[in-house]
Backbone as a ProteinNet text record, in pm:
[ID]
protein_1_A
[PRIMARY]
MNVQLKQVLLNKAIHGELIPNDKNLKPVDVESILEDVPYPIPENWRWVKFSDLGEITSSKRVFQKDWKTEGVPFYRARDIVALNKGNPVSKLYISEQMYKEYAEKYGIPEKNDILLTGVGTIGETYEVKEKDKFYFKDGNIIWFKNKNKMNATYLKKFFESEYFFYQINQTAKGATVLTLTISHAKEVLIPIPPIEEQKRIVEKLEECFELIDQKERNDQEQERLKLLLKETLLEKAIHGELIPNDKKLKPVDVESILEDVPYEIPENWRWVQFKNCCTFNI
[TERTIARY]
-6305.6	-6360.6	-6316.7	-6181.1	-6069.7	-6120.8	-6107	-6159.7	-6245.9	-6353.7	-6479.9	-6484	-6420.8	-6343.9	-6315.4	-6219.7	-6106.7	-6198.6	-6290.7	-6391.6	-6432.9	-6455.8	-6569.6	-6491.3	-6391.3	-6270.9	-6276.4	-6239.8	-6255.3	-6355.2	-6480.3	-6585.6	-6582.4	-6591.4	-6596.6	-6523.9	-6389.1	-6330.3	-6306.6	-6398.2	-6417.1	-6534	-6610.3	-6726.9	-6718.7	-6612.3	-6552.4	-6582.9	-6634	-6713.3	-6564.2	-6432.6	-6297.7	-6287.8	-6300.9	-6192.2	-6285.2	-6250.5	-6327.6	-6303.7	-6315.7	-6337.9	-6302.9	-6214.3	-6159.4	-6241.8	-6323.6	-6345.6	-6268	-6191.8	-6059.5	-6001.5	-5977	-5882.6	-5912.2	-5851.1	-5891	-5914.1	-6025.9	-6051.8	-5916.6	-5911.4	-5783.7	-5796.6	-5780.7	-5784.9	-5781.7	-5840.2	-5893.8	-5985.4	-5949.5	-5983.4	-6140.6	-6212.5	-6378	-6421	-6487.5	-6588.8	-6724.6	-6766.7	-6890.5	-7012.1	-7147.1	-7244.4	-7313	-7352.6	-7454.2	-7330.2	-7348.9	-7257.8	-7279.3	-7245.2	-7266.9	-7317.1	-7259.8	-7335.6	-7280.9	-7349.5	-7301.8	-7118.2	-7069.8	-6918.2	-6876.9	-6800.1	-6790.3	-6805.1	-6844.2	-6842	-6645	-6572.6	-6432	-6367.9	-6431.3	-6388.8	-6471.3	-6428.9	-6450.8	-6470.4	-6587.7	-6569.9	-6567	-6458.4	-6382.4	-6316.4	-6295.1	-6287.1	-6158.2	-6074.7	-5922.8	-5876.1	-5929	-5830.3	-5839.9	-5916.3	-5837.2	-5785.9	-5701.2	-5578.8	-5446.5	-5463.2	-5331.6	-5338.5	-5223.9	-5177.4	-5224.8	-5293	-5324.1	-5323.5	-5203.8	-5114.7	-5077.7	-5011.4	-4893.8	-4792.6	-4703.3	-4579.8	-4531.2	-4460.8	-4404.4	-4393.8	-4419.2	-4406.9	-4285	-4206.5	-4134	-4141.8	-4066.9	-4130.8	-4043.8	-4099.2	-4048.7	-3885.1	-3851.2	-3723.9	-3639.4	-3672.4	-3594.5	-3610.3	-3634.9	-3639.1	-3514.6	-3413.5	-3364	-3315.3	-3229.9	-3192.4	-3155.2	-3074.8	-3030	-3091.5	-2999.1	-3012.9	-3110.5	-3236.3	-3339.7	-3415.7	-3475.7	-3651.2	-3757.8	-3834.9	-3908.8	-4056.6	-4152.9	-4291.5	-4387.1	-4471.1	-4605	-4663.4	-4804.3	-4955.3	-4914.6	-4864.6	-4821.1	-4746.6	-4678.2	-4515.2	-4575.3	-4724.3	-4746.5	-4865.2	-4932.4	-4961.7	-4866.6	-4791	-4669.9	-4627.8	-4586.9	-4495.6	-4578	-4770.6	-4811.4	-4831.4	-4801.1	-4819.9	-4712.9	-4582.8	-4456.7	-4411.1	-4418.7	-4352.4	-4280.5	-4196.3	-4137.7	-4147.5	-4088.2	-4152.3	-4033	-4104.5	-4043.4	-3871.7	-3834.1	-3660	-3671	-3776.6	-3735.4	-3729	-3622.9	-3522.1	-3565.1	-3474.5	-3430.2	-3343.3	-3237.7	-3129	-3075.7	-3021.4	-2991.2	-2999.6	-2950.4	-2988.7	-3093.6	-3136.9	-3348	-3354.7	-3340.4	-3439.1	-3391.5	-3263.1	-3210.7	-3294.5	-3294.2	-3363.7	-3500	-3596.8	-3716.9	-3772.1	-3672.4	-3664.6	-3616.6	-3555.9	-3566.7	-3656.9	-3743.8	-3771.7	-3950	-3965.8	-4089.8	-4166.2	-4013.9	-4036.1	-4047.8	-3994.6	-3985.8	-4175	-4145.9	-4237.5	-4110	-4238.6	-4185.3	-4212.6	-4163.8	-4224.8	-4360.9	-4461.1	-4602.4	-4677	-4632.7	-4705.2	-4760.2	-4898.7	-4950.4	-5012.7	-4922.3	-4918.8	-5032.6	-5130.9	-5280	-5304	-5322.4	-5333.7	-5491.9	-5432.2	-5567.1	-5663.7	-5558.1	-5608.8	-5566	-5600.3	-5552.7	-5663.9	-5561.1	-5620.5	-5629.1	-5815.9	-5793.3	-5793	-5772.3	-5743	-5645.8	-5523.3	-5376.8	-5303.9	-5261.4	-5234.8	-5057.6	-4976.3	-4852.4	-4812.7	-4807	-4745.5	-4600.3	-4555.4	-4421.8	-4313.6	-4225.8	-4144.1	-3979.8	-3929.6	-3837.4	-3720.4	-3612.3	-3576.4	-3566.7	-3727.6	-3729	-3660	-3624.4	-3588.8	-3634	-3740.8	-3807.8	-3903.1	-3908.5	-3993.2	-4123	-4256.4	-4342.5	-4385.9	-4467.9	-4561.3	-4708.9	-4645.5	-4768.4	-4912.7	-4998.5	-5151.6	-5204.9	-5164.1	-5188.8	-5191.3	-5057.2	-5054.4	-5091.2	-5204.2	-5223.7	-5184.6	-5104.1	-4966.3	-5015.9	-5068.8	-5089.8	-5002	-4973.3	-4883.9	-4907.1	-4880.5	-4937.3	-4895.2	-4919.3	-4860.9	-4951.5	-5052	-5114.5	-5081.3	-4992.9	-4975.2	-5057.1	-5111.8	-5199.6	-5154.9	-5212.4	-5149.7	-5162.1	-5025	-5119.8	-5104.6	-5079	-5167.1	-5302.3	-5333.4	-5524.5	-5529.2	-5523.1	-5476.5	-5529.7	-5427.4	-5448.8	-5477.1	-5584.9	-5644.1	-5787.5	-5836.4	-5903.9	-5970.5	-5874.5	-5889.8	-5871.7	-5852.9	-5896.9	-5987.1	-6106.1	-6236.1	-6306.4	-6457.6	-6514.9	-6602	-6623.2	-6659.7	-6651.8	-6464.3	-6441	-6439.5	-6388.8	-6456	-6625.3	-6718.5	-6835.3	-6828.9	-6787.4	-6699.5	-6691.9	-6564.2	-6507.9	-6664	-6719.4	-6803.2	-6887.1	-6971.3	-7066.5	-6976.3	-6917.6	-6824.6	-6852.2	-6815.1	-6759.5	-6910.3	-6987.1	-7110.5	-7174.9	-7178.9	-7200.8	-7071.1	-6934.7	-6845	-6794.1	-6699.3	-6690.1	-6593.4	-6485.2	-6349.3	-6384.3	-6375.7	-6307.4	-6210.7	-6174.7	-6065.2	-6050.1	-5973	-6007.1	-5920.2	-5928.7	-5872.8	-5870.3	-5776.7	-5706.1	-5863.8	-5898.1	-6061.7	-6087.8	-6141.6	-6246.7	-6213.5	-6035.8	-5997.6	-6067.3	-5988.1	-6005.2	-6166.7	-6256.5	-6387.6	-6423.9	-6329.6	-6337.1	-6380	-6492.1	-6501.6	-6443.5	-6376.7	-6341.3	-6336.1	-6419.5	-6376.1	-6288.7	-6279.5	-6069.5	-6101.6	-6044.6	-6020.8	-5948.1	-5915.1	-5776.3	-5660.9	-5530.4	-5435.4	-5425.9	-5407.6	-5329.6	-5480.5	-5580.3	-5679.1	-5668	-5642.7	-5568.9	-5472.6	-5389.7	-5276.8	-5327.5	-5410.5	-5484.1	-5565.5	-5592.2	-5672	-5602.6	-5521.8	-5457.4	-5349	-5298.4	-5245.3	-5338.1	-5459.2	-5573.3	-5680.1	-5569.7	-5619	-5554.7	-5421.4	-5299	-5265.2	-5333.8	-5353	-5433.8	-5534.1	-5653.6	-5623.7	-5572.7	-5521.9	-5373.4	-5351.8	-5194.5	-5291.4	-5396.1	-5430.1	-5528.2	-5568.9	-5655	-5559.9	-5474.5	-5342	-5307.4	-5285.3	-5206.4	-5316.9	-5407.7	-5517.3	-5529.1	-5498.9	-5483.6	-5387.5	-5256.7	-5158.2	-5171.4	-5212.2	-5223.9	-5340.8	-5468.8	-5567.6	-5437.3	-5367.3	-5298.3	-5213.8	-5134.2	-5032.1	-5120.7	-5205	-5298.2	-5362.1	-5372.6	-5450	-5354.6	-5189.7	-5067.8	-5023.8	-5033.4	-5039.1	-5089.6	-5242.9	-5347.8	-5296.3	-5305	-5269.3	-5130.3	-5019.1	-4905.2	-4935	-5038.4	-5003.5	-5130.5	-5263.7	-5288.6	-5221.2	-5104.6	-5034.9	-4946.1	-4898.8	-4812.1	-4870	-5015.2	-5056.6	-5132.8	-5148.6	-5128.7	-5018.9	-4861.1	-4752.5	-4777.6	-4760.6	-4791.2	-4875.3	-4939.3	-5047.3	-5093	-5011.1	-4965.8	-4809.9	-4757.3	-4632.2	-4653.2	-4740.2	-4744.5	-4749.8	-4709.3	-4608.5	-4773.2	-4844.6	-4981.5	-5035	-5060	-5112.7	-5043.1	-5013.8	-4897.6	-4938.2	-4869.9	-4873.8	-4944.6	-5005.9	-5131.6	-5016.2	-4941.2	-4880.5	-4957.7	-5020.2	-5111.1	-5212.4	-5309.3	-5308.3	-5333.4	-5411.5	-5322.8	-5356.8	-5247.7	-5246.4	-5403.4	-5422.8	-5516.5	-5477.9	-5616.5	-5613.2	-5602.1	-5498.5	-5481.4	-5404.1	-5470.8	-5371.5	-5206.9	-5218.8	-5096.6	-4992	-4896.9	-4793.8	-4676.2	-4695.7	-4537.4	-4420.8	-4320.5	-4198.9	-4093.7	-4102.9	-4057.2	-4131.5	-4090.1	-4183	-4125.4	-4205.4	-4191.9	-4113.9	-4179.7	-4068.7	-4122.5	-4067.3	-4088.6	-4218.6	-4284.6	-4419.3	-4418.4	-4515.8	-4539.8	-4495.3	-4515.9	-4460	-4582.2	-4703.4	-4839.8	-4906.7	-4838.9	-4939.3	-4865.4	-4992.8	-4922.4	-4933.5	-4791.3	-4781.5	-4897.7	-5017.9	-5113.4	-5045.2	-5112.5	-5188.6	-5397.6	-5411.8	-5527.6	-5628.5	-5575.4	-5707	-5689	-5605.5	-5620.6	-5740.4	-5764.5	-5832.5	-5971	-5987.1	-6126.6	-6216	-6347.3	-6412.2	-6471.8	-6387.5	-6469.6	-6578.9	-6649	-6787.2	-6824.6	-6780.8	-6795.8	-6940.4
11925.4	11735.7	11645.7	11682.2	11551.3	11559.6	11682.9	11754.4	11649.2	11645.2	11572.8	11427.9	11379.3	11237.7	11194.3	11288.2	11248.9	11225.3	11340.9	11362.9	11203.7	11143.5	11082.5	10938.7	10903.2	10747.3	10807.9	10907	10959.9	10928.2	10989.8	10889.3	10818.2	10690.3	10572.7	10522.6	10541.1	10523.9	10575.4	10626.7	10683.1	10589.1	10560.9	10478.2	10306.7	10276.2	10121.9	10028.6	10116.3	10101.5	10082.8	10099.3	10135.7	10036.2	9951.5	9793.4	9712.3	9579.9	9435	9501.4	9426.8	9423.5	9347.3	9352.1	9182.2	9179.5	9093	9094.7	8973.5	8924.4	8905.5	8951.5	9088	9210.6	9242.1	9267.2	9309	9434.3	9556.5	9646.2	9699.7	9864.7	9931.2	9956.6	9955.4	9962.7	10093	10170.3	10301.8	10284.7	10379.9	10421.5	10398.2	10544.2	10539.3	10523.1	10463.2	10368.9	10446.2	10506	10632.6	10564.7	10551.8	10474.3	10540.9	10700.9	10787	10834.1	10750	10738.5	10834.8	10896.5	10936.8	10883.2	10727.6	10673.3	10543.6	10430.8	10281.9	10263.4	10200.2	10155.9	10001.8	9870.1	9804.6	9778.7	9649.2	9632.2	9554.2	9573.1	9577.8	9702	9815.4	9971.3	10003.8	10138.9	10232.4	10352.6	10394	10581.1	10618.6	10699.6	10775	10893.4	10969.9	11150.7	11114.1	11226.1	11209.6	11224.2	11258.4	11287.6	11140.4	11031.6	10885.7	10878	10853.5	10817.6	10867.3	10977.6	11015.8	11165.4	11244.8	11362.7	11425.1	11560.9	11657.8	11826.7	11855.5	11971.4	12074.6	12123.9	12266.2	12254.9	12361.3	12365.8	12479.4	12516.9	12532.6	12735.7	12827.5	13004.8	12975.8	13035.6	13141.7	13286.7	13337.3	13478	13522.7	13665.1	13695.3	13702	13850.5	13819.3	13718.9	13577.5	13451.7	13429.5	13497.1	13457.1	13448.1	13370.3	13385.9	13389.7	13428.6	13396	13287.4	13202.2	13091.8	13019.6	12890.5	12780.6	12658.8	12599.2	12513.2	12568.7	12517.2	12568.9	12584.2	12703.6	12753	12781.6	12733.1	12725.6	12756.4	12861.7	12912	12808.5	12850.6	12811.3	12791.6	12896.3	12893.9	12817.8	12775.5	12705.2	12585.2	12545.3	12409.2	12379.5	12469.4	12509.3	12453.2	12542.6	12546.7	12367	12345.2	12218.9	12129.4	12138.6	11989.4	12040.1	12128.8	12191.8	12132.9	12142.6	12095.5	12230.1	12338.6	12471.6	12525.1	12648.1	12674.5	12755.1	12694.3	12775.5	12927.4	12974.2	13125.8	13063.6	13116.3	13138.5	13195.2	13133.3	13191.8	13052	13048.3	13001.7	13015.7	12912.3	12942.2	12908.1	12909.7	12879.9	12745.5	12650.8	12507.9	12458.4	12632.2	12599.3	12597.1	12700.8	12717.7	12591.2	12479.6	12334.3	12314.8	12287.2	12139.8	12125	12256.2	12269.2	12225.4	12313.6	12253.3	12109.9	12062.5	11909.9	11853.1	11864.1	11857.7	11837.6	11973.9	12044.3	11959.6	11965.5	11980.1	11850.3	11828.8	11721	11810.1	11716.4	11792.8	11679.2	11782.6	11645.5	11516	11393.8	11282.5	11262.2	11152.2	11087.1	11006.7	11021.8	10999.9	11087.2	11183.7	11249.6	11352.3	11469.5	11523.8	11659	11772.7	11865.1	11956	12020	12046	12224.6	12277.2	12406.5	12494.3	12562.2	12610.6	12735	12806.3	13001	12970.7	13047.7	13067.4	12987.8	12955.4	12792.1	12638	12672.3	12555.8	12410	12336.4	12186.2	12161.5	12222.2	12216.4	12060.7	11934.3	11894.3	11833.2	11807.4	11783.7	11672.5	11532.8	11463.2	11439	11401.1	11416.9	11338.4	11361.1	11267.3	11221.5	11077	11042.9	11143.5	11212	11321.8	11471.5	11495	11605.4	11745.6	11811.9	11836.1	11990.5	12047.2	12187.8	12180.9	12340.3	12385.5	12443.6	12502.3	12544.4	12676.6	12712.4	12832.8	12820.6	12799	12752.6	12856.7	12775.1	12820.6	12808.1	12875.2	12904	12749	12631.8	12497.4	12377.6	12273.9	12198	12048.9	11996.5	11895	11775.6	11700.2	11538.9	11480.4	11432.7	11319.5	11183.4	11132.5	10991.4	10843.5	10900.3	10792.5	10621.1	10649.7	10504.4	10422.9	10442.3	10451.1	10414.5	10492.1	10511	10549	10565	10505.3	10669.4	10688.8	10900.9	10931.3	10854	10872.4	10860.6	10755.4	10790	10889.3	10911.4	11049.1	11199.7	11127.9	11276	11282.9	11194.3	11161.7	11171.9	11118.9	11163.7	11343.7	11393.7	11548.3	11646	11525.3	11608	11578.2	11527.4	11468.1	11539.8	11565.1	11644.4	11662.2	11515.5	11532.2	11579.8	11566.1	11664.7	11820.8	11870.3	11978.1	11996.8	11899.7	11964.3	11954.7	11874.4	11903.6	12017.4	12069.9	12195.3	12339	12321.3	12423.5	12426.9	12283.1	12297.1	12277	12284.9	12398.3	12516.3	12548.6	12745.2	12817.9	12760.4	12842.1	12923.3	13073.4	13178.5	13299.5	13159.2	13249.1	13354.5	13475.8	13564.1	13489.2	13447.7	13399.1	13251.2	13184.4	13013	12971.1	12914.8	12893.6	12687.9	12663.9	12530.4	12506.9	12544.9	12540.2	12372.1	12356.2	12237.6	12164.3	12230.9	12169.6	12125	12189.6	12151.6	12040.7	12033.9	11905.1	11796.5	11843.6	11653.5	11592	11721.6	11632.6	11587.9	11595.8	11578	11427.3	11359	11212.5	11218.2	11024.4	10988.5	10816	10800.4	10624	10571.9	10430.2	10426.2	10252.6	10194.3	10062	10039.3	9875	9834.7	9885.1	9831.6	9887.8	9842.3	9742.5	9678	9699.1	9734.9	9775.3	9943.7	10035.2	10144.9	10182.9	10051.7	10048.9	10055.9	9949.7	9896.3	10045.2	10069.2	10215.8	10316	10322.6	10420.5	10403.3	10305.2	10241.7	10201.7	10175.6	10182.8	10319.3	10396.2	10564.8	10629.5	10624.9	10647.3	10578.3	10493.7	10426	10505.6	10507.3	10583.6	10723.5	10853.1	10984	10993.6	10892.3	10860.7	10834.9	10766.3	10790.6	10887.6	10938.9	11068.3	11196.6	11187.9	11291.4	11280.9	11142.1	11098.5	11124	11121.6	11176	11318.8	11393.9	11541.7	11586.3	11529.2	11556.8	11520.2	11420.5	11394.8	11477.7	11534.2	11601	11744.9	11780.7	11946	11906.6	11782.3	11776.7	11763.2	11746.4	11680.9	11864.7	11861.2	12030.2	12166	12093.1	12174.8	12128.5	12006.8	11954.7	12028.9	12040.2	12076.6	12220.8	12306.2	12485.8	12503.6	12375.6	12403.8	12349.4	12231.5	12230.1	12352.2	12367.5	12479.7	12589.9	12639.4	12744.4	12723.8	12587.1	12519.8	12529.7	12491.2	12472.4	12637.8	12763.4	12830.5	12936	12908.2	12890	12895.6	12739.9	12730.4	12776	12804	12795	12981.4	13024.9	13189.7	13223.3	13118.2	13129.4	13018.3	12962.1	12912.7	12783.5	12669.6	12605.6	12464.9	12495.9	12432.5	12323	12411.8	12317.8	12329.6	12262.1	12203.1	12418.2	12485.7	12593.9	12603.1	12655.1	12611.6	12758.4	12749.1	12856.8	12885.4	12808	12900.7	12958.6	12982.8	13107.6	13242.3	13302.1	13411.5	13520.8	13596.7	13680.6	13753	13781.5	13854.7	14027.1	14084.5	14192.7	14266.4	14371.8	14501.2	14622.5	14674.5	14847.5	14812.6	14795.4	14833.9	14669.2	14676	14528	14606.6	14532.8	14599	14551.8	14626.5	14579.1	14515.1	14641.4	14531.7	14429.1	14325.7	14209	14165.7	14117.7	14043.3	13925.8	13836.4	13699.2	13687.2	13557.4	13511	13433.2	13430.8	13354.8	13343.8	13240	13215.1	13326.5	13297.9	13418.7	13461.6	13406.1	13458.1	13496.5	13482.1	13542.7	13669.9	13791	13874.1	13946.9	14036.7	14109	14254.3	14220.2	14360.2	14413.5	14569	14619.8	14597.7	14540	14536.5	14636.2	14766	14867.1	14848.4	14780.6	14742.6	14600.7	14545.6	14460.3	14427.6	14569.8	14589.3	14731.5	14722.4	14888.3	14891.9	15022.7	15092.6	15123.2	15099.2	15186.9	15235.6	15343.5	15394.7	15432.9
-16778	-16785.6	-16733.2	-16722.7	-16655.5	-16497.1	-16445	-16336.3	-16239.3	-16366.6	-16340.1	-16284.3	-16414.6	-16381.1	-16279.4	-16272.4	-16125.8	-15972.6	-16036.3	-15906.4	-15870	-15937.9	-16008.8	-15969.4	-16032.1	-15949.7	-15814.8	-15742.2	-15564.9	-15516.3	-15550.3	-15532.6	-15442.2	-15598.4	-15588.6	-15446.8	-15514.8	-15420.1	-15274.4	-15249.8	-15058	-15040.8	-15172	-15092.7	-15123.8	-15139.5	-15163.8	-15244.5	-15351.7	-15539.8	-15646.7	-15615.5	-15664.7	-15719.2	-15611	-15629.8	-15553.8	-15595.3	-15584.5	-15350.1	-15303.1	-15120.8	-15076.6	-15034.5	-14952.7	-14861.1	-14807.3	-14676.3	-14578.5	-14639.9	-14543.5	-14433.2	-14482.3	-14476.8	-14281.6	-14223.8	-14073.1	-14084.8	-14011.9	-14049.1	-13939.9	-13954.7	-13880.6	-13738.2	-13690.2	-13526.9	-13480.4	-13433.6	-13383.1	-13262.8	-13214.8	-13046.6	-13125.7	-13197.3	-13192	-13319.8	-13256.4	-13396.2	-13423	-13570.1	-13547.1	-13587	-13515.2	-13513.8	-13631.7	-13611.7	-13726.7	-13832.8	-13918.7	-14079.6	-14172.6	-14248.8	-14372.1	-14438.1	-14511	-14608.7	-14535.6	-14649.3	-14620.1	-14664.3	-14630.6	-14647.5	-14677.7	-14702.1	-14662.4	-14547.5	-14449.5	-14365.7	-14303.4	-14407.4	-14277.2	-14309.1	-14358.2	-14374.6	-14216.8	-14177.9	-14013.4	-14102.3	-14053.6	-14053.8	-13922.7	-13926.1	-13814.2	-13821.3	-13672.4	-13717.9	-13711.7	-13810.7	-13841.6	-13718.2	-13585.9	-13463.5	-13460.6	-13480	-13443.3	-13541.3	-13653.8	-13702.2	-13619.1	-13612	-13549.2	-13506	-13454.9	-13364.6	-13505	-13430.6	-13509.7	-13447.7	-13487.9	-13401.7	-13567	-13467.2	-13602	-13544.2	-13624.9	-13574.2	-13472.9	-13392.6	-13271.5	-13356.3	-13305	-13321.9	-13381	-13512.4	-13551	-13635.3	-13551.7	-13498.2	-13656.8	-13706.2	-13848.1	-13868.6	-13692.8	-13685.7	-13698.5	-13717.4	-13731.4	-13838	-13960.4	-14096	-14146.2	-14195.1	-14285	-14425.9	-14494.2	-14673.9	-14678.1	-14544.8	-14586.6	-14471.9	-14482	-14400.2	-14403.5	-14296.3	-14320.9	-14371.4	-14491.7	-14604	-14473.3	-14467.7	-14419.2	-14470.2	-14456.1	-14564	-14466.6	-14596.9	-14500.1	-14612.6	-14623.2	-14626.1	-14862.5	-14855.5	-15047.8	-15079.6	-14941.9	-15064.4	-15025.3	-14966.3	-14889.7	-15069.1	-15035.6	-15208.5	-15343.3	-15357.7	-15450.5	-15434.4	-15303.4	-15352.3	-15377.3	-15353.1	-15440.1	-15519.5	-15574.2	-15749.2	-15820.8	-15741.7	-15803.7	-15851	-15799.2	-15805.2	-15724.2	-15775.7	-15637.2	-15588.8	-15465.1	-15327.7	-15279.5	-15197.5	-15134.3	-15116.1	-15025	-15022.8	-14917.2	-14842.9	-14667.6	-14581.1	-14494.7	-14396.5	-14252.5	-14164.9	-14071.4	-14015	-13895.3	-13892.4	-13859.8	-13873.4	-13895.6	-13697.6	-13623.5	-13505.1	-13436.1	-13474.1	-13470	-13474.9	-13581.4	-13630.5	-13608.5	-13534	-13459.3	-13318.1	-13273.7	-13087.3	-13097.6	-13236.5	-13265.8	-13275.7	-13321.6	-13385.4	-13220.5	-13124.4	-13022.1	-12918.4	-12924.8	-12832.1	-12855	-13009.2	-13016.8	-13146.5	-13241	-13304.2	-13463.1	-13522.9	-13704.5	-13800.6	-13890.3	-13978.4	-14051	-13998.9	-14046.7	-14184.3	-14259.7	-14351	-14321.9	-14424.6	-14464.5	-14384.5	-14260	-14166.4	-14302.9	-14307.8	-14383.8	-14355.4	-14389.7	-14423.4	-14488.6	-14391.4	-14454.2	-14480.1	-14598.2	-14530.1	-14488.1	-14409.1	-14360.8	-14347.7	-14431.9	-14496	-14639.7	-14686.3	-14850.5	-14963.3	-14986.5	-15069.7	-14999.3	-14895.7	-14849.7	-14841.7	-14747.6	-14856.7	-14913.6	-14938.7	-14975.3	-14954.5	-14985	-14869.1	-14875.6	-14812.7	-14874.6	-14789	-14906.3	-14782.6	-14768.6	-14661.1	-14601	-14658.6	-14770.2	-14770.4	-14709.8	-14790.3	-14615.5	-14609	-14722.6	-14728.2	-14683.8	-14688	-14672.4	-14550.4	-14526.9	-14440.2	-14460.2	-14327.8	-14353.6	-14247.3	-14196.4	-14056.6	-14138.7	-14095.6	-14150.8	-14037.3	-14087	-13998.6	-14003.1	-13819.9	-13728.5	-13773.1	-13731.6	-13762.9	-13922.2	-13990	-14109.3	-14148.9	-14127.3	-14153.4	-14065.9	-14081.5	-13965	-14024.5	-13924.6	-13918.8	-13858.5	-13969.4	-13900	-13873.8	-13750.9	-13748.5	-13738.9	-13847.8	-13907	-13782	-13642.3	-13575.8	-13631.2	-13639.8	-13680.5	-13820.9	-13869.7	-14001.3	-14101.9	-14117.2	-14260.6	-14394.2	-14484.7	-14567.4	-14599.8	-14668.6	-14662.1	-14771.9	-14848.2	-15005.7	-14993.8	-14984.7	-14943.8	-14912.5	-14741	-14715.3	-14747.9	-14820.1	-14921.1	-15022.4	-15114.1	-15195.4	-15172.2	-15038.2	-14944.4	-14947.9	-14911.8	-14936.5	-15030.5	-15143.6	-15281.1	-15379.2	-15238.2	-15281.2	-15284.3	-15316.8	-15268.7	-15145.5	-15095.6	-14998.4	-14863.2	-14865.1	-14797.4	-14787.4	-14899.4	-14887.8	-14885.5	-14900.9	-14867.7	-14706.7	-14622.1	-14514.9	-14466.4	-14522	-14432.4	-14470.8	-14601.8	-14632.8	-14490	-14463.2	-14361	-14265.5	-14182.6	-14063.7	-14037.3	-14180.8	-14224.6	-14214.8	-14227.8	-14271.1	-14125	-14227.8	-14167.7	-14103.8	-14149.3	-14139	-14248.9	-14211.5	-14356.5	-14442.7	-14335.7	-14400.9	-14415.5	-14481.2	-14524.8	-14438.4	-14298.6	-14313.6	-14218.1	-14201.5	-14141.4	-14060	-13927.2	-13814.8	-13711.8	-13707.3	-13609.5	-13538.5	-13438.6	-13397.4	-13511	-13628.4	-13767.4	-13783.6	-13766.4	-13878.6	-13829.3	-13632.8	-13553.9	-13620.8	-13655.2	-13662.3	-13810.4	-13858	-14019.1	-14042.8	-14083.5	-14077.4	-14238.7	-14206.4	-14347.1	-14349.2	-14417.6	-14437.3	-14500.4	-14396.5	-14366.8	-14391.2	-14497.2	-14514.1	-14442.1	-14471.9	-14437.2	-14478.6	-14382.4	-14501.2	-14625.7	-14618.2	-14736.5	-14854.9	-14836.9	-14885.8	-14933.1	-14848.1	-14863.4	-14958.4	-14993.5	-15054.9	-15242.7	-15209.5	-15349.8	-15420.6	-15317.1	-15380.9	-15461.8	-15347.3	-15381.8	-15570.9	-15540.7	-15678.6	-15808.7	-15742.1	-15871.2	-15927	-15826.5	-15873.9	-15952.7	-15956.5	-15955	-16065.1	-16141.3	-16241.4	-16344.7	-16262	-16375.3	-16444.6	-16303.2	-16296.2	-16393.4	-16437.5	-16536.8	-16668.8	-16649.3	-16796	-16830.8	-16721.7	-16745.3	-16791.5	-16730.2	-16792.2	-16915.1	-16911.4	-17005.4	-17168.9	-17172.5	-17254.5	-17305.3	-17165.4	-17187.3	-17226.2	-17213.6	-17237.7	-17431.9	-17475	-17592.7	-17711.1	-17591.2	-17665.5	-17688.2	-17604.7	-17600.1	-17743.2	-17771.6	-17812.8	-17973.7	-17993.4	-18099.8	-18149.9	-18078.5	-18085.7	-18126.2	-18087.9	-18086	-18243.7	-18281.4	-18410	-18531.2	-18508.4	-18553.5	-18596.3	-18489.7	-18530.7	-18616.1	-18566.4	-18657.3	-18818.8	-18830.1	-18965.2	-19070.4	-18980.8	-19020.5	-19091.3	-18973	-18974.9	-19119.4	-19096.8	-19233.6	-19362.4	-19356.9	-19501.8	-19528.4	-19464.4	-19522.8	-19570.2	-19471.2	-19585.1	-19691.7	-19672.4	-19835.6	-19935	-19871.3	-19965.5	-20027.2	-19925.8	-19995.9	-20054.9	-20072.7	-20132.2	-20228.9	-20258.1	-20413.8	-20432	-20260.5	-20277.3	-20213.7	-20250.2	-20174.2	-20297.1	-20422.2	-20505.5	-20630.7	-20765.4	-20877.4	-20894.7	-20984	-21024.9	-21195.3	-21225.8	-21396.5	-21490.7	-21513.1	-21580.1	-21692.1	-21732.7	-21849.1	-21812.2	-21705	-21615.1	-21650.4	-21681.5	-21704.3	-21535.3	-21513.6	-21381.6	-21434.3	-21278.8	-21249	-21300	-21358.3	-21378.8	-21277.1	-21253	-21123.6	-21206.6	-21152.5	-21138.7	-21101.1	-20960.3	-20881.6	-20897.6	-20947.9	-20951.2	-20865.9	-20789.2	-20686.7	-20705.9	-20737.4	-20766.1	-20667.4	-20515.4	-20397.9	-20356.1	-20347.2	-20308.3	-20193.8	-20084.3	-19971.6	-19980.6	-20055.7	-20109.9	-20217.7	-20319.7	-20459	-20500.3	-20525.7	-20555.6	-20731.1	-20786.4	-20946.1	-21014.9	-21139	-21200.1	-21313.5	-21263.3	-21294	-21184.5	-21118.2	-20933.1	-20947.5	-20834.9	-20887.7	-20663.8	-20679.7	-20537.8	-20510.7	-20461.9	-20504.1	-20357.4	-20319.7	-20202.7	-20217	-20052.7	-20078.1	-20090.3	-20132.3	-20187.8	-20333.1	-20377.7	-20536.7	-20518	-20443.9	-20483.9	-20459.8	-20406.6	-20367.4	-20377.9	-20369	-20346.7	-20182	-20131.6	-20015.9	-19981.9	-19904.3	-19872	-19747.1	-19686.2	-19572.4	-19528.3
[MASK]
++++++++++++++++++++++++++++++++++++++++++++++++++++++++++++++++++++++++++++++++++++++++++++++++++++++++++++++++++++++++++++++++++++++++++++++++++++++++++++++++++++++++++++++++++++++++++++++++++++++++++++++++++++++++++++++++++++++++++++++++++++++++++++++++++++++++++++++++++++++++++

C-alpha cells in the first residue's frame, strides 16, 4: 500500500501536479526540445532525452585479475542495489594506483553524478555523494555525468517512477533478458522542470515519503505492541493473575492432580494433563 502511495506521488511530481508551478521560472537550457511528447506538462517544463542532460557512459574495464582484497572499493551492479537500500556491499577493491591512473585518464564519479544498474535488478540508482571514493564495473552500470547540474535527487526520483519502468519495458519488448543499455538509456524521455522547481519537488516528495514511512513504522510498532499485549495477557491468564481469584470456588473434578508442577497457580486451580480433561475419539 505504501509503495503504491509513493508511486501516486511520483506520478503527480513528474506531471507537474505535486506542487504549484511557478510560471516565472526559466526552463532548463537544453539542446533538444521534443515536439512529440508523452503527456502535457507545465509550460516552463521541458521534455528531454536523458542524453540531453549530460554524458551517459560507463567505466573503463577492470579485469578480475586486478581485483584486490583491500584498497579502493570496486562496485558491481549488486553493490549499487545494496547502496541504494543502505545494505552492506561486497568486499571487492582495486589498488590505489589503478584508481589514480583511471581518475587521470578517464575520470571518476563525482558528486551529483548518477549510477544506474543495467542488469539484474534494473533501474536501481545511486546518487554519488561528495566524499565517495570508488570505482565500478563497466557494462553492468550506466554512468550519468551530471554536466548540466540537474538536481540529481529529482532524476533519482524519476528513475523510481512507474513511467520510467514503462519505457524500459517498451524498449525490451521481444528480448529474452531485460537489460538497460547505454543506447537505450540515452533515449529515455524525462520531464524536466526548472532547476529551482526540481529542488522544491524533491523537498515535497521527501517530506511526503517520510510521513508515509513514519506511518508504516508506527503501524509496525502498534502490531508489535498488540502482539506483546496479547502474549502478556495470555501469560497472566494461565498464571491466574489476569482476574481476582475467587477462593470460594471449588476446584475442577479431575482424575489426576500433578505434584511436580511448572509454576505456582491459585490454590483452587489444578495442574492436569490434557488427556484428563476430555475424551478422544479416533
